[in-house]
C-alpha positions in Angstrom: 127.5 82.1 104.3 125.4 84.2 102.0 124.8 81.7 99.5 124.4 78.8 101.9 121.0 81.2 102.5 120.8 81.1 99.2 120.2 77.8 98.1 118.2 76.8 101.1 115.6 79.5 99.9 115.0 78.6 96.9 114.9 74.8 98.3 112.1 75.6 100.7 109.0 73.8 99.9 106.2 75.8 102.0 106.4 78.4 99.1 104.1 76.0 97.0 101.5 76.5 99.4 100.7 80.0 98.9 97.4 80.9 97.2 99.8 83.2 95.2 101.0 80.2 93.4 98.0 78.6 92.4 96.8 80.7 89.6 93.6 78.4 89.2 92.2 79.8 92.1 92.4 83.6 90.3 90.9 81.7 87.1 88.1 80.0 88.4 85.6 83.6 88.9 86.4 83.9 84.9 86.1 80.2 83.9 82.8 80.6 85.7 81.3 83.5 84.0 82.9 81.8 80.5 81.1 78.3 80.9 77.5 80.9 81.8 78.3 83.3 78.5 78.4 79.9 76.4 76.1 77.3 77.5 73.7 79.9 79.2 73.7 82.9 77.1 72.9 86.5 78.8 69.7 88.2 78.0 71.1 91.5 76.8 69.4 94.8 74.8 69.6 95.0 71.1 68.5 98.8 70.7 69.2 99.0 67.1 66.1 96.5 66.9 64.5 97.9 70.7 64.1 94.0 71.2 66.3 91.6 73.6 68.5 88.8 72.7 70.5 85.6 74.3 73.9 86.5 74.1 76.4 83.7 73.9 79.8 84.3 73.8 83.2 82.1 73.4 87.0 83.3 74.3 89.4 82.3 71.4 
């Protein structure tokens, strides 16, 4: 009896629709931030030179 329940739970396709299984939902904000850092850059203050510059960054 327990084996049948276990096999059924492995074949349950409704789990694929849960948001926890879609990693892109969690990565989307990170990808947006990295795109902004790479393409647009961010105004940053360099305290040693006492001036601002456009910082760009990439994750490898």
